[in-house]
C-alpha positions as CSV (number, residue, x, y, z in Angstrom):
1,X,-3.3,-13.9,4.1
2,X,-4.6,-12.3,7.2
3,X,-7.1,-14.7,9.0
4,X,-9.1,-11.9,10.7
5,X,-9.4,-9.8,7.5
6,X,-10.3,-13.0,5.6
7,X,-13.0,-13.7,8.1
8,X,-14.2,-10.1,7.6
9,X,-14.5,-10.4,3.8
10,X,-15.5,-14.1,3.5
11,X,-17.3,-15.0,6.7
12,X,-18.7,-18.5,7.2
13,X,-21.1,-17.2,9.9
14,X,-22.5,-13.7,10.6
15,X,-24.0,-12.2,13.8
16,X,-26.1,-9.0,13.4
17,X,-26.1,-7.0,16.6
18,X,-29.1,-4.8,17.0
19,X,-31.0,-6.6,14.2
20,X,-34.6,-5.3,13.7
21,X,-37.6,-7.5,12.9
22,X,-38.6,-4.8,10.4
23,X,-36.5,-5.8,7.4
24,X,-37.1,-2.5,5.7
25,X,-35.3,-0.6,8.5
26,X,-31.6,0.1,8.1
27,X,-30.8,-2.4,10.9
28,X,-33.0,-5.0,9.3
29,X,-31.9,-4.7,5.7
30,X,-28.8,-6.8,6.1
31,X,-30.7,-9.8,7.3
32,X,-33.2,-9.4,4.4
33,X,-30.3,-9.2,1.8
34,X,-28.5,-12.2,3.3
35,X,-31.7,-14.3,3.1
36,X,-32.8,-13.0,-0.3
37,X,-29.4,-13.5,-2.0
38,X,-28.9,-17.0,-0.6
39,X,-26.1,-16.6,1.9
40,X,-25.2,-20.2,2.8
41,X,-23.5,-19.5,6.2
42,X,-25.0,-19.3,9.6
43,X,-26.9,-16.1,10.5
44,X,-27.3,-15.1,14.2
45,X,-29.6,-12.1,14.8
46,X,-28.9,-10.5,18.2
47,X,-31.5,-8.3,19.9
48,X,-33.0,-8.8,23.4
49,X,-36.4,-7.5,22.1
50,X,-37.1,-10.7,20.1
51,X,-37.1,-14.4,20.5
52,X,-37.3,-14.9,16.7
53,X,-37.0,-12.9,13.6
54,X,-38.7,-14.7,10.8
55,X,-37.5,-18.3,10.8
56,X,-34.4,-17.6,12.7
57,X,-33.9,-17.7,16.5
58,X,-32.8,-14.3,17.8
59,X,-30.4,-14.1,20.7
60,X,-30.5,-11.6,23.6
61,X,-26.7,-11.0,23.6
62,X,-23.4,-12.1,22.0
63,X,-22.7,-14.6,24.8
64,X,-25.9,-16.5,24.0
65,X,-24.9,-17.3,20.4
66,X,-24.4,-21.1,20.4
67,X,-21.8,-21.4,17.7
68,X,-18.6,-19.7,16.5
69,X,-19.0,-16.4,14.7
70,X,-16.6,-15.3,11.9
71,X,-17.9,-11.8,11.6
72,X,-20.3,-9.5,13.4
73,X,-22.3,-6.6,12.1
74,X,-22.8,-3.8,14.7
75,X,-25.9,-1.7,14.1
76,X,-26.5,-0.3,17.6
77,X,-26.3,3.4,18.6
78,X,-22.7,4.8,18.9
79,X,-22.9,4.9,22.7
80,X,-23.4,1.2,22.9
81,X,-20.9,0.1,20.3
82,X,-17.8,-0.1,22.6
83,X,-19.5,-2.6,25.0
84,X,-20.7,-4.7,22.1
85,X,-17.2,-4.9,20.7
86,X,-15.9,-5.9,24.1
87,X,-18.5,-8.7,24.1
88,X,-17.3,-9.8,20.7
89,X,-13.8,-10.0,22.0
90,X,-14.9,-12.3,24.9
91,X,-16.7,-14.4,22.3
92,X,-13.4,-14.5,20.2
93,X,-15.1,-13.1,17.1
94,X,-12.2,-12.2,14.8
95,X,-13.8,-9.3,12.9
96,X,-16.7,-6.9,12.9
97,X,-18.3,-4.2,10.7
98,X,-19.5,-1.2,12.6
99,X,-22.3,0.6,10.6
100,X,-22.9,3.0,13.5
101,X,-22.0,6.7,13.0
102,X,-21.2,9.3,15.7
103,X,-17.5,8.7,16.0
104,X,-14.5,10.6,14.5
105,X,-16.6,12.3,11.9
106,X,-18.5,14.2,14.7
107,X,-15.7,16.2,16.3
108,X,-13.7,15.9,19.5
109,X,-16.2,13.9,21.5
110,X,-16.6,11.5,18.6
111,X,-12.9,11.1,18.2
112,X,-12.6,10.2,21.9
113,X,-15.3,7.6,21.5
114,X,-13.6,6.2,18.4
115,X,-10.3,5.9,20.4
116,X,-12.2,3.9,23.1
117,X,-13.7,1.7,20.3
118,X,-10.3,1.0,18.9
119,X,-8.9,0.2,22.4
120,X,-11.7,-2.2,23.0
121,X,-11.1,-3.9,19.7
122,X,-7.4,-4.2,20.3
123,X,-7.9,-5.6,23.8
124,X,-10.4,-8.3,22.5
125,X,-8.5,-9.1,19.3
126,X,-11.3,-7.9,17.0
127,X,-10.5,-6.4,13.7
128,X,-12.9,-3.6,12.7
129,X,-14.2,-2.3,9.4
130,X,-15.6,1.2,10.0
131,X,-17.2,2.8,12.0
132,X,-19.5,4.9,10.0
133,X,-19.5,2.6,7.0
134,X,-21.8,0.8,4.6
135,X,-20.2,-2.6,5.1
136,X,-19.3,-4.9,2.3
137,X,-20.5,-7.3,-0.3
138,X,-18.8,-10.6,-1.2
139,X,-20.8,-11.6,-4.3
140,X,-19.0,-14.9,-4.6
141,X,-20.3,-16.1,-1.3
142,X,-23.5,-14.0,-1.3
143,X,-22.4,-12.3,1.9
144,X,-24.4,-9.1,1.4
145,X,-23.2,-7.4,4.7
146,X,-24.5,-3.9,4.0
147,X,-27.5,-1.7,4.7
148,X,-27.0,0.2,1.4
149,X,-30.0,0.0,-1.0
150,X,-27.4,-1.1,-3.6
151,X,-27.6,-4.6,-1.9
152,X,-31.2,-4.9,-3.0
153,X,-30.4,-5.1,-6.7
154,X,-28.5,-7.8,-8.7
155,X,-25.0,-8.4,-7.3
156,X,-23.4,-10.7,-9.9
157,X,-19.9,-11.9,-9.0
158,X,-17.2,-10.7,-11.3
159,X,-13.4,-10.4,-11.5
160,X,-13.2,-6.9,-9.9
161,X,-12.6,-5.9,-6.3
162,X,-13.7,-2.4,-5.3
163,X,-12.7,-0.9,-1.9
164,X,-13.8,2.6,-1.2
165,X,-13.3,5.1,1.7
166,X,-16.5,6.9,0.7
167,X,-19.8,5.2,1.3
168,X,-22.2,7.3,-0.8
169,X,-19.8,7.9,-3.6
170,X,-18.6,4.3,-3.5
171,X,-22.2,3.2,-3.9
172,X,-22.6,5.4,-6.9
173,X,-19.6,3.9,-8.5
174,X,-20.9,0.4,-7.8
175,X,-24.2,1.3,-9.3
176,X,-22.4,2.5,-12.4
177,X,-20.6,-0.8,-12.6
178,X,-23.8,-2.7,-12.3
179,X,-25.3,-0.7,-15.2
180,X,-22.3,-1.6,-17.3
181,X,-22.9,-5.3,-16.3
182,X,-19.4,-5.2,-14.8
183,X,-19.5,-7.7,-11.9
184,X,-17.9,-6.7,-8.6
185,X,-16.7,-9.8,-6.8
186,X,-16.1,-7.6,-3.7
187,X,-17.5,-4.2,-2.7
188,X,-16.1,-2.9,0.7
189,X,-16.6,0.5,2.3
190,X,-14.0,1.2,5.0
191,X,-15.7,4.3,6.5
192,X,-13.6,6.1,9.2
193,X,-10.9,3.4,9.1
194,X,-10.2,3.4,12.8
195,X,-8.7,0.0,12.4
196,X,-8.7,-2.0,9.1
197,X,-7.5,0.2,6.2
198,X,-8.4,0.3,2.5
199,X,-4.9,-1.1,1.9
200,X,-5.3,-4.2,4.2
201,X,-8.7,-5.0,2.7
202,X,-7.5,-4.6,-0.9
203,X,-4.5,-6.8,-0.1
204,X,-6.9,-9.6,1.1
205,X,-9.4,-9.4,-1.7
206,X,-6.7,-9.2,-4.4
207,X,-5.4,-12.5,-3.1
208,X,-8.6,-14.2,-4.2
209,X,-7.7,-16.1,-7.5
210,X,-11.1,-15.1,-8.9
211,X,-10.2,-11.4,-8.8
212,X,-8.2,-10.0,-11.7
213,X,-8.1,-6.3,-11.0
214,X,-8.6,-4.1,-8.0
215,X,-10.0,-0.5,-7.9
216,X,-10.4,2.0,-5.1
217,X,-11.8,5.5,-4.3
218,X,-9.4,7.1,-1.9
219,X,-9.5,10.4,0.0
220,X,-6.3,10.0,2.0
221,X,-3.7,7.4,3.1
222,X,-3.2,6.1,6.6
223,X,-0.8,3.5,5.5
224,X,1.3,4.7,2.6
225,X,4.1,2.2,3.2
226,X,1.5,-0.6,3.2
227,X,0.1,0.7,-0.1
228,X,3.5,0.5,-1.8
229,X,4.1,-3.0,-0.4
230,X,0.6,-4.0,-1.7
231,X,1.3,-2.5,-5.1
232,X,4.6,-4.4,-5.3
233,X,2.9,-7.7,-4.6
234,X,0.2,-6.9,-7.1
235,X,2.7,-6.2,-9.8
236,X,4.4,-9.5,-9.3
237,X,1.0,-11.2,-9.3
238,X,-0.1,-9.4,-12.5
239,X,-3.2,-7.8,-10.8
240,X,-3.6,-4.1,-11.8
241,X,-4.8,-1.6,-9.2
242,X,-6.8,1.5,-10.4
243,X,-7.3,4.4,-8.0
244,X,-9.5,7.5,-8.1
245,X,-7.8,9.7,-5.5
246,X,-9.3,13.1,-4.7
247,X,-7.3,16.1,-3.4
248,X,-5.2,17.1,-6.4
249,X,-4.6,20.7,-5.3
250,X,-1.6,21.9,-3.4
251,X,-3.7,23.6,-0.7
252,X,-2.6,21.0,1.8
253,X,1.1,21.4,1.3
254,X,2.7,23.0,4.3
255,X,5.5,25.5,4.4
256,X,8.9,23.8,4.4
257,X,12.6,24.6,4.7
258,X,13.6,23.4,1.3
259,X,12.3,23.6,-2.3
260,X,11.7,19.8,-2.1
261,X,9.5,20.2,1.0
262,X,7.4,23.0,-0.4
263,X,6.8,21.1,-3.7
264,X,6.0,17.8,-2.1
265,X,2.3,17.9,-1.6
266,X,0.8,14.5,-1.0
267,X,-0.9,14.4,-4.4
268,X,2.2,15.3,-6.3
269,X,4.1,12.6,-4.5
270,X,1.4,10.1,-5.0
271,X,1.4,10.7,-8.7
272,X,5.1,9.8,-9.0
273,X,4.8,6.8,-6.7
274,X,1.8,5.5,-8.6
275,X,3.8,5.5,-11.8
276,X,6.7,3.9,-10.0
277,X,4.6,1.0,-8.6
278,X,2.3,0.6,-11.6
279,X,-0.9,2.0,-9.9
280,X,-3.2,3.5,-12.5
281,X,-4.7,6.8,-11.5
282,X,-8.2,7.6,-12.9
283,X,-9.4,11.1,-13.3
284,X,-12.9,10.2,-12.1
285,X,-15.3,7.3,-11.5
286,X,-16.2,6.8,-15.2
287,X,-12.5,6.7,-16.2
288,X,-11.8,4.3,-13.4
289,X,-14.5,1.8,-14.6
290,X,-13.3,2.2,-18.2
291,X,-9.8,1.1,-17.3
292,X,-11.1,-1.6,-14.9
293,X,-13.3,-3.0,-17.7
294,X,-10.4,-3.2,-20.2
295,X,-7.9,-4.6,-17.6
296,X,-10.3,-7.2,-16.4
297,X,-11.0,-8.6,-19.8
298,X,-7.9,-8.0,-22.0
299,X,-4.5,-9.6,-22.4
300,X,-1.6,-7.2,-21.9
301,X,-0.4,-5.7,-25.2
302,X,3.3,-5.9,-26.2
303,X,3.6,-2.4,-27.5
304,X,1.9,1.0,-28.1
305,X,0.5,0.6,-31.6
306,X,-3.3,0.9,-32.0
307,X,-5.2,-0.5,-34.9
308,X,-8.6,1.2,-35.3
309,X,-11.4,-0.4,-37.3
310,X,-14.4,1.9,-37.7
311,X,-17.6,2.5,-39.7
312,X,-17.0,6.3,-39.3
313,X,-14.2,8.4,-40.8
314,X,-15.0,11.1,-38.2
315,X,-14.6,8.6,-35.3
316,X,-11.3,7.7,-36.8
317,X,-10.1,11.3,-36.5
318,X,-11.2,11.5,-32.9
319,X,-9.4,8.4,-31.9
320,X,-6.2,9.4,-33.8
321,X,-6.2,12.8,-32.2
322,X,-6.6,11.5,-28.7
323,X,-4.0,8.7,-29.2
324,X,-1.5,11.3,-30.3
325,X,-2.2,13.4,-27.2
326,X,-1.5,10.4,-25.0
327,X,1.7,9.5,-26.8
328,X,0.2,6.4,-28.5
329,X,0.5,5.7,-32.2
330,X,-1.8,4.6,-35.0
331,X,1.0,3.0,-37.1
332,X,0.8,2.8,-40.9
333,X,-0.1,-0.8,-41.7
334,X,2.3,-2.8,-43.8
335,X,1.8,-3.1,-47.5
336,X,1.0,-6.8,-47.1
337,X,-1.8,-6.0,-44.6
338,X,-3.2,-3.2,-46.8
339,X,-3.3,-5.6,-49.7
340,X,-5.3,-8.1,-47.7
341,X,-7.7,-5.4,-46.6
342,X,-8.2,-4.2,-50.2
343,X,-9.4,-7.7,-51.0
344,X,-12.2,-7.6,-48.3
345,X,-13.2,-3.9,-48.0
346,X,-15.6,-2.2,-50.4
347,X,-14.0,0.1,-52.9
348,X,-15.1,3.2,-51.0
349,X,-13.5,1.9,-47.7
350,X,-10.0,2.6,-46.4
351,X,-7.3,0.1,-45.7
352,X,-5.1,2.6,-44.0
353,X,-5.1,3.0,-40.2
354,X,-7.9,3.9,-39.2
355,X,-9.5,1.1,-41.3
356,X,-12.9,2.3,-42.5
357,X,-15.1,-0.7,-43.2
358,X,-18.1,1.6,-43.9
359,X,-21.7,0.7,-43.2
360,X,-21.5,-2.0,-45.9
361,X,-20.5,-4.5,-43.2
362,X,-24.2,-4.4,-42.0
363,X,-25.1,-6.3,-45.1
364,X,-21.8,-8.3,-45.2
365,X,-20.6,-9.0,-41.7
366,X,-17.5,-10.7,-43.2
367,X,-16.2,-7.2,-44.0
368,X,-15.9,-6.3,-40.4
369,X,-14.7,-9.8,-39.4
370,X,-11.8,-9.9,-41.9
371,X,-11.0,-6.2,-41.5
372,X,-10.5,-6.7,-37.8
373,X,-8.6,-10.0,-38.3
374,X,-6.1,-8.4,-40.8
375,X,-5.7,-5.3,-38.7
376,X,-4.8,-7.2,-35.6
377,X,-2.5,-9.4,-37.5
378,X,-0.3,-6.5,-38.6
379,X,3.1,-6.6,-36.7
380,X,2.9,-2.9,-35.9
381,X,-0.5,-3.2,-34.2
382,X,-0.6,-4.3,-30.5
383,X,-4.1,-3.5,-29.5
384,X,-7.3,-2.9,-31.5
385,X,-10.2,-0.5,-31.1
386,X,-13.5,-1.2,-32.9
387,X,-15.9,1.8,-33.3
388,X,-19.5,1.0,-34.1
389,X,-22.8,2.8,-33.6
390,X,-26.1,1.4,-32.2
391,X,-26.8,-1.6,-34.5
392,X,-29.5,-2.9,-32.2
393,X,-30.9,-5.3,-34.8
394,X,-27.5,-7.0,-35.3
395,X,-26.3,-7.5,-31.7
396,X,-26.1,-11.3,-31.8
397,X,-24.4,-11.4,-35.1
398,X,-21.8,-8.8,-34.1
399,X,-21.1,-10.4,-30.7
400,X,-20.6,-13.8,-32.3
401,X,-18.2,-12.1,-34.8
402,X,-16.2,-10.5,-31.9
403,X,-16.2,-13.7,-29.9
404,X,-14.7,-15.5,-33.0
405,X,-11.9,-12.9,-33.4
406,X,-11.2,-13.0,-29.6
407,X,-10.7,-16.8,-29.9
408,X,-8.3,-16.4,-32.8
409,X,-5.8,-13.8,-31.6
410,X,-3.6,-13.2,-28.6
411,X,-3.8,-9.4,-29.2
412,X,-6.3,-7.5,-27.1
413,X,-9.1,-5.4,-28.6
414,X,-11.9,-3.3,-27.1
415,X,-15.2,-2.1,-28.5
416,X,-16.3,1.5,-28.7
417,X,-20.0,0.8,-29.1
418,X,-21.8,4.1,-29.1
419,X,-25.4,3.9,-27.8
420,X,-25.1,0.2,-27.2
421,X,-28.3,-1.5,-26.0
422,X,-28.5,-3.2,-22.7
423,X,-28.7,-6.5,-24.7
424,X,-25.4,-5.6,-26.4
425,X,-23.7,-4.8,-23.1
426,X,-24.9,-8.1,-21.5
427,X,-23.8,-10.2,-24.5
428,X,-20.4,-8.6,-24.7
429,X,-19.9,-9.0,-21.0
430,X,-20.7,-12.7,-21.2
431,X,-18.2,-13.0,-24.1
432,X,-15.5,-11.3,-22.0
433,X,-15.3,-8.3,-24.4
434,X,-15.0,-4.8,-22.8
435,X,-17.3,-2.1,-24.2
436,X,-16.6,1.6,-23.9
437,X,-19.2,4.3,-24.6
438,X,-17.2,6.8,-26.7
439,X,-14.0,7.3,-28.8
440,X,-12.1,9.3,-26.2
441,X,-13.0,6.9,-23.2
442,X,-11.9,4.0,-25.4
443,X,-8.5,5.5,-26.1
444,X,-8.0,6.5,-22.5
445,X,-8.8,3.0,-21.3
446,X,-6.5,1.5,-23.9
447,X,-3.8,3.9,-22.7
448,X,-4.2,2.6,-19.2
449,X,-3.9,-1.0,-20.5
450,X,-0.7,-0.1,-22.3
451,X,0.7,1.9,-19.3
452,X,0.2,-1.0,-17.0
453,X,1.7,-3.5,-19.4
454,X,4.8,-1.4,-19.8
455,X,5.0,-0.7,-16.0
456,X,4.8,-4.4,-15.2
457,X,7.4,-5.4,-17.8
458,X,9.8,-2.8,-16.5
459,X,9.1,-3.7,-12.8
460,X,9.8,-7.4,-13.4
461,X,12.9,-6.5,-15.5
462,X,14.1,-4.3,-12.6
463,X,13.8,-7.0,-10.0
464,X,17.5,-7.8,-9.9
465,X,18.5,-4.2,-9.8
466,X,16.3,-3.5,-6.9
467,X,17.7,-6.5,-5.0
468,X,21.2,-5.3,-5.7
469,X,20.8,-1.9,-4.0
470,X,22.9,-1.7,-0.8
471,X,22.5,1.0,1.9
472,X,25.3,2.2,4.2
473,X,24.8,2.5,7.9
474,X,24.8,6.2,8.7
475,X,25.6,7.9,12.0
476,X,23.3,10.9,11.8
477,X,23.9,14.0,14.0
478,X,21.4,15.8,16.2
479,X,18.1,17.1,14.8
480,X,18.0,20.4,13.0
481,X,19.9,21.9,10.1
482,X,23.1,20.0,9.4
483,X,26.3,22.0,8.7
484,X,27.5,22.0,5.2
485,X,30.7,20.0,5.8
486,X,28.9,17.3,7.8
487,X,26.1,17.1,5.3
488,X,28.5,16.7,2.4
489,X,30.4,14.0,4.2
490,X,27.1,12.1,4.9
491,X,26.1,12.3,1.3
492,X,29.5,11.0,0.1
493,X,28.9,7.8,2.1
494,X,26.1,7.1,-0.4
495,X,28.1,8.2,-3.5
496,X,27.0,11.8,-3.8
497,X,30.2,13.7,-4.6
498,X,30.1,17.5,-4.4
499,X,32.7,20.0,-5.6
500,X,35.7,20.3,-3.1
501,X,34.5,22.3,-0.1
502,X,35.5,23.6,3.3
503,X,34.2,26.1,5.9
504,X,36.3,29.1,7.1
505,X,35.7,31.2,10.2
506,X,36.8,34.5,8.8
507,X,38.1,36.2,5.6
508,X,41.8,35.3,6.1
509,X,41.0,31.6,6.7
510,X,38.7,31.8,3.6
511,X,41.6,33.0,1.4
512,X,43.9,30.3,2.7
513,X,41.3,27.7,2.1
514,X,40.7,28.9,-1.4
515,X,44.4,28.6,-2.2
516,X,44.5,25.0,-0.8
517,X,41.4,24.0,-2.8
518,X,42.4,25.7,-5.9
519,X,41.1,28.9,-7.5
520,X,38.6,29.9,-8.7
521,X,36.2,29.3,-5.9
522,X,32.7,30.3,-4.6
523,X,32.1,31.9,-1.2
524,X,28.8,31.4,0.5
525,X,27.4,32.3,4.0
526,X,27.2,29.4,6.5
527,X,24.3,29.7,8.8
528,X,21.7,27.3,10.1
529,X,19.2,30.2,10.1
530,X,19.8,31.2,6.4
531,X,18.8,28.2,4.2
532,X,18.3,30.1,0.9
533,X,21.6,31.9,0.6
534,X,20.9,33.9,-2.6
535,X,17.9,35.5,-0.9
536,X,20.3,37.0,1.7
537,X,22.8,38.1,-1.0
538,X,25.1,35.5,0.6
539,X,26.8,34.0,-2.5
540,X,29.8,35.2,-4.5
541,X,31.0,33.2,-7.5
542,X,34.0,32.9,-9.7
543,X,36.6,34.3,-7.3
544,X,40.0,34.0,-9.0
545,X,42.3,35.6,-6.4
546,X,42.9,35.4,-2.6
547,X,42.1,39.1,-2.3
548,X,38.8,38.6,-4.1
549,X,38.0,35.7,-1.6
550,X,38.8,38.0,1.4
551,X,36.5,40.7,0.1
552,X,33.7,38.3,-0.7
553,X,33.9,36.6,2.7
554,X,33.5,40.0,4.5
555,X,30.7,41.0,2.1
556,X,28.5,37.9,2.5
557,X,28.8,38.1,6.3
558,X,27.7,41.7,6.2
559,X,24.8,41.0,3.8
560,X,23.6,38.1,5.9
561,X,23.7,40.3,9.0
562,X,21.5,42.9,7.3
563,X,19.1,40.2,6.0
564,X,18.7,38.3,9.2
565,X,20.2,40.2,12.2
566,X,19.4,37.4,14.6
567,X,20.9,34.6,12.5
568,X,23.8,32.6,13.8
569,X,26.8,32.9,11.5
570,X,29.2,29.9,11.5
571,X,31.6,31.4,8.9
572,X,31.7,31.0,5.2
573,X,31.7,28.1,2.8
574,X,34.6,28.0,0.4
575,X,34.0,25.7,-2.6
576,X,35.9,25.1,-5.8
577,X,33.9,26.3,-8.8
578,X,32.4,23.4,-10.7
579,X,31.8,23.3,-14.5
580,X,28.4,23.0,-16.1
581,X,26.0,24.7,-18.5
582,X,22.7,23.6,-17.1
583,X,21.2,23.7,-13.6
584,X,19.2,20.9,-11.9
585,X,17.7,20.3,-8.5
586,X,17.6,17.1,-6.5
587,X,16.0,16.6,-3.2
588,X,14.6,14.3,-0.5
589,X,11.5,14.6,1.6
590,X,10.2,12.4,4.3
591,X,6.5,12.2,3.3
592,X,4.2,11.6,6.2
593,X,2.3,8.9,4.3
594,X,5.0,7.2,2.2
595,X,8.3,7.9,3.9
596,X,11.5,9.0,2.0
597,X,10.9,10.2,-1.6
598,X,13.4,11.6,-4.0
599,X,12.6,14.7,-6.2
600,X,14.4,15.5,-9.5
601,X,13.7,18.6,-11.7
602,X,15.1,21.5,-13.6
603,X,16.8,23.7,-11.0
604,X,18.0,27.1,-10.2
605,X,16.2,30.0,-8.5
606,X,13.0,29.3,-10.5
607,X,12.4,25.7,-9.4
608,X,9.3,26.6,-7.3
609,X,7.9,28.8,-10.2
610,X,8.3,26.2,-12.9
611,X,7.4,23.2,-10.6
612,X,8.8,20.9,-13.3
613,X,9.7,18.0,-11.0
614,X,9.2,14.2,-10.6
615,X,9.0,12.2,-7.4
616,X,9.8,8.5,-6.6
617,X,10.0,6.4,-3.5
618,X,13.6,5.7,-2.2
619,X,15.7,4.0,-3.3
620,X,15.4,4.1,-7.1
621,X,17.0,2.0,-9.8
622,X,18.9,3.5,-12.8
623,X,15.9,2.8,-15.0
624,X,13.5,4.5,-12.6
625,X,15.8,7.5,-12.4
626,X,15.8,7.7,-16.2
627,X,12.1,7.6,-16.3
628,X,12.0,10.6,-13.9
629,X,14.0,12.6,-16.4
630,X,11.7,11.5,-19.2
631,X,8.7,12.8,-17.3
632,X,10.0,16.4,-17.0
633,X,8.3,18.9,-19.3
634,X,11.7,20.6,-19.9
635,X,13.6,17.4,-20.6
636,X,14.6,18.8,-24.0
637,X,16.9,21.2,-22.1
638,X,19.0,18.2,-21.0
639,X,19.5,17.1,-24.6
640,X,21.0,20.5,-25.5
641,X,19.1,23.5,-27.0
642,X,20.2,26.7,-28.7
643,X,23.7,25.5,-29.4
644,X,24.4,24.1,-25.9
645,X,25.7,20.5,-25.8
646,X,23.7,17.8,-24.1
647,X,24.4,17.0,-20.5
648,X,25.6,13.6,-19.2
649,X,22.4,11.6,-18.7
650,X,24.5,8.8,-17.3
651,X,26.1,11.0,-14.6
652,X,22.7,12.6,-13.7
653,X,21.0,9.2,-13.4
654,X,23.9,7.9,-11.2
655,X,23.5,11.0,-8.9
656,X,19.7,10.6,-8.6
657,X,20.3,7.0,-7.5
658,X,23.0,8.0,-5.0
659,X,20.7,10.7,-3.5
660,X,17.9,8.2,-3.2
661,X,20.1,5.7,-1.4
662,X,20.9,8.4,1.2
663,X,17.2,9.0,1.6
664,X,16.5,5.3,2.2
665,X,19.5,4.9,4.5
666,X,18.5,8.0,6.6
667,X,14.9,6.8,6.8
668,X,12.7,8.5,9.4
669,X,15.5,10.7,10.7
670,X,15.6,12.7,7.5
671,X,13.2,15.7,7.2
672,X,14.4,17.4,4.0
673,X,17.3,17.6,1.7
674,X,17.9,20.1,-1.2
675,X,20.8,20.0,-3.6
676,X,20.2,23.1,-5.7
677,X,21.8,23.8,-8.0
678,X,23.3,20.7,-9.4
679,X,25.6,21.8,-12.2
680,X,25.4,19.6,-15.3
681,X,28.0,19.3,-18.1
682,X,28.7,16.8,-20.9
683,X,30.5,14.6,-18.4
684,X,29.5,15.5,-14.9
685,X,26.6,16.2,-12.5
686,X,28.0,18.1,-9.5
687,X,26.0,19.5,-6.5
688,X,27.2,22.9,-5.4
689,X,24.8,23.7,-2.6
690,X,23.2,21.6,0.1
691,X,20.4,22.1,2.7
692,X,19.9,19.1,5.0
693,X,17.4,19.0,7.8
694,X,17.1,16.1,10.2
695,X,14.3,15.2,12.5
């Protein structure tokens, strides 16, 4: 727990700097909200214009406040904010929210003012939320520290914490949650994040035992390493995190020396790391709230089997189609289950899966009750979905029925209640039963529940393997492109074994080296200025005689000189030919947000065209490496196609782990690494080309 951030999100006393006596103005609304919603702590309005605001004394400045202040809200113009924060530091106020705009979002002058603001906060020991933010709501303590009109409505406390970088869009999401009667225990807008980040604040609010799930709208990361540490703690605590992150395009990916670097746009990396750390990624705000609703109110399922109970055959087809698209299953119910269902369903119903209880349950609610009971009891069913339509006249009966089933089973189920009335939504929320608005949203939300359950089980099971990973101490050379021999030796320290290799200065030395290594060999140009050797016609393969090696060495040097006349030529690489019938690519990238990440994908010259790669944070366990392979669209190639044998999955997994250990050991000094191609056979996984760049 961070005491200053705790004071920010759960203050026992609040000062409002620049508070207006007109409670309809933006700088007066906070006081109105605090009074109207019953905030129990001390409130100190600060404004030299007034002696009192309503029933409260108003103080001319921060120094005049008689008691201690946990958190201050700064509503004065931007030009006055720095001095006010200095005054808060002298008063030893631990935290402040800065509503004021006119900082980093306003260009160079604003960025300079924001830097001054941060310096003043650091000097005075004040942690800042903002500037340019809407503030926060702690619904548990009725601390409505915002000027957003959202604060004027109902703010029921609930098991969800929502932290957003966007004020307006975050308010829209919070409003959607309120319409669903989904209580937000915390709502925090971080604004420009000149100091406190979305990660720090989410870490604090997730620590509240009343919070079961966290969600966030994110535009970019200032503390990627902190996010991963937070996600790890949340996984151990069993508190899911759902994120809507914008910026899915590759437009922001910069040019890089390696394939790994050019493919490692922030969004692609974040996708892989989110899977690794159990962060659920939502497509949009509705999808986020769907998953949050289910995660906040359901036990975790023990498998992927869905049991569907419906009053509509058409809805059953929709659910089945979407479940199949997401890799979930609607298993065939056991004969024993189907026999029980035949006893309770009308003759024109269906006891298969989906289970069609028909509209007859309106007259006989026991049909739906027993149909759902028997379906959930089937061993192949791990989570239930109930699809019903409208039913406004029967809300209380149905909610009582669902409440009864919930009390009888350990298996989760969700309602897909199409056109549900507000009364139905309220009643289900009070019963702790999640309600989704359509068939596809229901399946997508259940898929998130299943994904999180599987990720958490795997994370906990992998704990010992993560703890057992050891990293060697590496003596890294000067920045720039690392020579092939030195790069190969560094990688071997972490268990990455390439085909035997040496570097020769000229054609005669190359021929002698080939005979020492053992023919046949490959000859490749060695130059720090030519990183993609095939593009310079700088590779010759399968050379079986010394004369062929001599000729190849001369040829690749001449080709390189034509391709890049200014390039430095350090000789030629001579490497023993490795066996393999499939090509793979492995790489490392030091991501500016998250640090070292490992990439794995189908390799060769088309890697950037196919873009079939997976990313994880370094280092990875064997299980995580295996999951990377399972994510590849072309994973069937590894199992053997068109008469080719399968490759050694065990050898490939071991190599991915070894490369990831090098990435973790090299740390911030590593810029990029490409091993492309890695030749795969039935028994081996052997890198045969290496590009390493150090910072």
